[in-house]
C-alpha positions in Angstrom: 8.8 -13.4 -6.7 12.0 -14.0 -8.1 13.0 -17.3 -9.4 16.4 -19.5 -10.2 17.5 -23.1 -10.9 17.3 -24.4 -7.5 15.7 -21.1 -5.3 13.0 -18.3 -5.4 13.0 -15.5 -3.5 9.6 -14.0 -2.1 8.4 -11.6 0.2 7.4 -12.5 3.9 4.7 -14.1 4.9 2.4 -14.2 8.0 3.8 -17.7 8.6 7.6 -16.8 8.6 7.1 -15.5 12.0 8.6 -18.7 13.8 11.4 -19.2 11.3 12.3 -15.3 11.3 12.3 -15.7 15.4 14.6 -18.8 15.3 17.1 -17.0 12.8 17.0 -13.6 14.4 17.9 -14.9 17.8 20.4 -17.4 16.6 23.5 -16.1 18.0 25.7 -17.3 15.4 23.7 -15.2 12.6 24.6 -12.2 14.8 27.8 -11.4 13.5 26.4 -11.4 9.9 23.2 -9.5 10.7 24.5 -6.8 13.1 21.8 -8.3 15.8 22.8 -7.3 19.5 20.0 -8.5 21.3 17.4 -11.3 21.3 13.8 -10.3 19.7 10.5 -11.2 21.3 8.2 -13.2 19.0 5.8 -10.0 19.2 8.6 -7.7 17.8 9.3 -10.4 14.9 5.4 -10.5 14.5 5.2 -6.8 13.6 8.2 -6.9 11.4 6.8 -9.9 9.3 3.2 -8.8 9.3 3.9 -4.9 8.3 3.8 -4.1 4.8 7.2 -4.0 3.4 8.0 -1.2 0.5 11.5 -0.4 -0.5 10.7 3.2 -1.5 9.0 3.9 1.6 10.8 2.1 4.0 14.3 2.3 2.2 14.4 -1.7 3.0 13.0 -4.5 2.2 13.7 -8.5 3.0 13.0 -11.2 0.9 12.9 -15.0 1.9 15.1 -17.7 0.0 13.3 -20.8 -0.4 14.5 -24.2 -2.0 12.5 -24.9 -5.3 11.8 -28.4 -4.8 10.4 -27.9 -1.4 9.3 -24.5 -0.8 11.4 -24.8 2.4 12.6 -21.5 3.6 16.7 -21.6 4.2 17.7 -17.8 4.4 17.2 -14.2 3.4 18.7 -11.3 1.3 17.9 -7.8 2.6 18.1 -4.6 0.6 18.6 -1.7 3.1 19.5 2.3 3.0 18.0 2.7 -0.3 18.7 6.1 -1.7 16.7 6.9 -4.9 18.4 10.1 -5.7 22.0 8.0 -5.7 20.2 4.7 -7.2 21.7 3.1 -4.6 21.1 0.1 -1.9 22.6 -2.1 0.4 22.5 -5.8 0.1 23.0 -8.5 2.6 22.3 -12.2 2.3 22.2 -15.0 5.0 22.0 -18.8 4.5 20.6 -19.3 7.9 20.0 -22.9 7.6 23.4 -24.2 7.9 23.0 -27.7 6.0 22.5 -25.3 2.8 25.7 -23.4 3.4 28.1 -23.6 0.7 26.3 -25.2 -1.8 25.8 -22.3 -3.8 22.6 -21.1 -2.8 24.1 -17.6 -1.9 25.6 -17.3 -5.2 22.2 -17.9 -7.1 20.3 -15.5 -4.7 23.0 -13.0 -5.2 23.1 -13.0 -8.9 19.2 -12.9 -8.9 19.1 -9.9 -6.9 21.6 -7.9 -8.8 20.0 -8.5 -12.0 16.8 -7.4 -10.2 18.5 -4.1 -9.1 20.0 -3.5 -12.3 16.9 -4.5 -14.9 13.6 -3.8 -12.5 15.1 -1.1 -10.2 17.4 0.6 -12.4 19.9 0.9 -9.7 23.5 2.1 -10.3 25.3 1.2 -7.1 25.0 -1.7 -4.6 27.2 -1.7 -1.5 27.6 -4.2 1.5 29.5 -4.7 4.7 31.3 -7.7 5.5 33.2 -8.6 8.5 37.1 -8.6 8.0 37.1 -12.5 8.9 34.3 -13.6 7.1 36.4 -14.9 4.1 33.3 -17.0 2.3 31.2 -13.7 1.7 34.2 -11.8 0.9 34.9 -14.3 -1.8 31.0 -14.4 -3.0 30.7 -10.4 -3.1 34.2 -10.3 -4.8 33.4 -13.0 -7.3 30.2 -10.8 -8.4 32.8 -7.4 -8.8 32.0 -5.8 -5.5 35.1 -3.8 -4.9 36.8 -3.2 -1.7 36.5 0.5 -1.0 37.5 0.7 2.7 37.4 -0.2 6.5 34.5 1.4 7.9 33.0 1.2 11.7 29.6 0.0 11.7 28.1 -0.9 15.4 31.2 -0.6 17.1 33.1 -3.1 14.8 35.4 -2.7 12.0 34.1 -4.1 8.7 34.8 -4.0 5.0 32.9 -1.8 2.9 32.5 -3.1 -0.8 30.6 -1.5 -3.7 29.4 -2.5 -7.3 28.6 -0.3 -9.8 25.9 -1.7 -11.9 26.6 0.3 -15.3 30.5 -1.1 -15.7 29.6 -4.5 -14.8 
């Protein structure tokens, strides 16, 4: 578990099935998450209850929770892990809209960048951001992520950013 002043990040629990189902099937989140279809509860149950290992699965999801109540408000994912290149993709979602634009994504990203640098010993982080998502663009640029190029991702042009952890 990673802890900050307002939030903590934890691995998925079996009790997260309903909230993950709600967030994954919220079409307002699809543009950020890349989801294209509704998930069945059984699919989410399998995902939540399976073993999650970044090295083996090349991806892992952490739940963002408030320190004061333990309430889950979103997720941060590491994906496309490449041990040889010491690189991983990163994506953050504050799924509960009342908690957006309150600094929780900033704190989450700070915790995860430090974890990737200090614990995982990674060198490069990357992310894909929709071209019209100015809030996410500002967030990642604040941490030093550099725009590299436009890429086609699931039939949509996105901005691809990288952060070299050795230079920051």
